[in-house]
C-alpha positions as CSV (number, residue, x, y, z in Angstrom):
1,X,0.0,0.0,0.0
2,X,2.9,2.3,0.8
3,X,4.3,1.8,-2.7
4,X,1.0,2.7,-4.3
5,X,0.5,5.7,-2.1
6,X,4.0,6.9,-2.9
7,X,3.3,6.4,-6.6
8,X,0.1,8.4,-6.3
9,X,1.8,11.1,-4.3
10,X,4.7,11.4,-6.8
11,X,2.2,11.4,-9.7
12,X,3.8,8.4,-11.4
13,X,1.7,7.5,-14.4
14,X,-0.1,4.2,-14.5
15,X,1.6,3.2,-17.8
16,X,5.0,3.3,-16.1
17,X,3.8,0.5,-13.8
18,X,2.4,-1.3,-16.7
19,X,-1.2,-0.9,-15.6
20,X,-2.6,1.5,-18.2
21,X,-6.1,0.6,-19.4
22,X,-4.8,-0.6,-22.8
23,X,-2.5,-3.2,-21.2
24,X,-5.4,-4.9,-19.4
25,X,-6.8,-7.2,-22.0
26,X,-7.9,-10.8,-22.5
27,X,-4.9,-11.2,-24.9
28,X,-2.7,-10.2,-22.0
29,X,-4.3,-12.8,-19.8
30,X,-3.7,-15.4,-22.5
31,X,-0.1,-14.4,-23.1
32,X,0.5,-14.5,-19.3
33,X,-1.0,-18.0,-19.1
34,X,1.2,-19.3,-21.9
35,X,4.2,-17.7,-20.4
36,X,3.3,-19.0,-16.9
37,X,3.0,-22.6,-18.2
38,X,6.4,-22.3,-20.0
39,X,8.0,-20.8,-16.9
40,X,6.5,-23.5,-14.7
41,X,8.1,-26.2,-17.0
42,X,11.4,-24.3,-16.8
43,X,11.1,-24.0,-13.0
44,X,10.6,-27.8,-12.8
45,X,13.6,-28.4,-15.0
46,X,15.8,-26.1,-12.9
47,X,14.6,-27.7,-9.7
48,X,15.3,-31.2,-11.1
49,X,18.8,-30.1,-12.1
50,X,19.4,-28.6,-8.7
51,X,18.2,-31.8,-6.9
52,X,20.5,-33.8,-9.1
53,X,23.5,-31.9,-7.6
54,X,22.1,-31.5,-4.1
55,X,21.5,-27.8,-4.4
56,X,17.7,-27.5,-4.0
57,X,15.8,-26.8,-0.8
58,X,12.6,-25.4,-2.3
59,X,10.7,-28.7,-1.9
60,X,11.1,-28.6,1.9
61,X,10.0,-24.9,2.0
62,X,7.0,-25.5,-0.2
63,X,5.9,-28.5,1.8
64,X,6.1,-26.5,5.0
65,X,3.9,-23.8,3.5
66,X,1.3,-26.2,2.0
67,X,-2.2,-26.0,3.4
68,X,-3.8,-29.0,5.0
69,X,-7.5,-28.2,4.5
70,X,-9.9,-27.0,1.8
71,X,-10.2,-23.6,3.4
72,X,-6.4,-23.4,3.5
73,X,-6.2,-24.3,-0.2
74,X,-8.8,-21.7,-1.0
75,X,-6.9,-19.0,1.0
76,X,-3.6,-20.0,-0.7
77,X,-4.9,-20.0,-4.2
78,X,-7.3,-17.1,-4.1
79,X,-5.7,-14.8,-1.5
80,X,-2.1,-15.5,-0.6
81,X,-0.6,-16.4,-4.0
82,X,-2.4,-13.5,-5.9
83,X,-1.2,-11.0,-3.3
84,X,2.4,-12.3,-3.4
85,X,2.5,-12.4,-7.2
86,X,0.9,-8.9,-7.3
87,X,3.2,-7.4,-4.8
88,X,6.4,-8.9,-6.3
89,X,5.4,-7.9,-9.8
90,X,4.5,-4.4,-8.8
91,X,7.8,-4.0,-7.0
92,X,10.3,-6.0,-9.1
93,X,8.8,-5.3,-12.6
94,X,6.5,-2.3,-12.2
95,X,8.6,-0.1,-9.9
96,X,12.2,-1.3,-10.4
97,X,11.9,-1.6,-14.1
98,X,9.0,0.4,-15.4
99,X,9.0,3.4,-13.1
100,X,12.8,3.8,-13.0
101,X,13.1,3.5,-16.8
102,X,10.4,6.1,-17.2
103,X,11.7,8.4,-14.6
104,X,15.4,8.2,-15.4
105,X,17.5,7.8,-18.5
106,X,18.3,4.1,-17.7
107,X,17.8,1.2,-20.1
108,X,14.9,-1.0,-19.0
109,X,17.1,-4.0,-19.9
110,X,19.7,-3.0,-17.4
111,X,17.0,-2.5,-14.8
112,X,15.5,-5.9,-15.8
113,X,18.8,-7.5,-15.1
114,X,19.4,-5.7,-11.8
115,X,15.8,-6.3,-10.6
116,X,16.1,-10.0,-11.5
117,X,19.3,-10.4,-9.3
118,X,17.4,-8.8,-6.4
119,X,14.4,-11.0,-7.1
120,X,16.6,-14.1,-7.0
121,X,18.3,-13.1,-3.8
122,X,15.0,-12.4,-2.3
123,X,14.1,-16.0,-2.7
124,X,17.2,-17.2,-0.8
125,X,15.1,-19.5,1.5
126,X,14.8,-21.7,-1.6
127,X,18.5,-22.5,-1.5
128,X,21.3,-21.8,-3.9
129,X,19.5,-23.3,-6.9
130,X,16.3,-21.5,-5.9
131,X,18.2,-18.2,-6.1
132,X,19.6,-19.0,-9.6
133,X,16.4,-20.4,-11.0
134,X,14.2,-17.7,-9.5
135,X,16.6,-15.0,-10.7
136,X,16.5,-16.5,-14.2
137,X,12.7,-16.7,-14.2
138,X,12.6,-13.2,-12.9
139,X,14.6,-12.0,-15.8
140,X,12.1,-13.7,-18.2
141,X,9.3,-12.0,-16.4
142,X,11.1,-8.7,-16.6
143,X,11.8,-9.2,-20.3
144,X,8.1,-9.9,-20.9
145,X,7.3,-6.8,-18.9
146,X,9.6,-4.6,-21.0
147,X,8.4,-6.2,-24.3
148,X,4.6,-5.9,-23.5
149,X,4.5,-3.0,-21.1
150,X,1.9,-5.0,-19.2
151,X,2.0,-5.9,-15.5
152,X,-1.0,-8.1,-16.1
153,X,1.0,-10.5,-18.4
154,X,3.7,-11.0,-15.8
155,X,1.2,-11.2,-12.9
156,X,-0.7,-14.0,-14.5
157,X,2.5,-15.8,-15.4
158,X,4.0,-15.4,-11.9
159,X,0.7,-16.6,-10.3
160,X,0.6,-19.7,-12.4
161,X,4.1,-20.7,-11.7
162,X,3.5,-20.5,-8.0
163,X,0.0,-22.0,-8.1
164,X,1.0,-24.9,-10.3
165,X,4.0,-25.7,-8.1
166,X,1.8,-26.0,-5.0
167,X,-1.1,-27.8,-6.7
168,X,1.0,-30.3,-8.6
169,X,3.5,-31.2,-5.8
170,X,1.5,-30.6,-2.6
171,X,-2.2,-30.9,-3.8
172,X,-1.8,-33.8,-6.2
173,X,1.4,-35.2,-4.6
174,X,3.2,-35.5,-7.9
175,X,6.9,-35.7,-7.8
176,X,8.9,-36.0,-11.0
177,X,11.6,-38.6,-10.9
178,X,14.9,-36.9,-10.0
179,X,18.2,-38.6,-10.1
180,X,20.5,-37.7,-7.3
181,X,24.3,-37.4,-7.4
């Protein structure tokens, strides 16, 4: 809320955050869904590679955060994950890429790289491979934000990655075979 209040006070235009009316479309939702599915697959591949070399800790964290009731799942899928995806996208893509690129003479691609490093480090609880994979996924989200100018696209993609990870692994109890070193 403080970020939005500060943006309003500083009179930062909505388009800098990627939330102008023309960026909120069904096409943006569809593009975000496709990107989210592709990123989920990449996330799974990265996690499998990390597990192979003993670098992953994300499974333990996700398991600890998984709900154990229908109400918990509803809260996770319809409140917690959308809020997390919304906040992270608003901060890491909207503010750190969109607003800074609009307000200063800095390449959005440089900002995309820097915000992705911060995004990865911010996920340090997922272990070393979590930092690397999340940073890489963050850069793809930042690139999609720069290319489309739409926060909706990256919000939908981010939400799907998180939701699918919980639903597939914790809700459906599916674990892909992973060779260990």
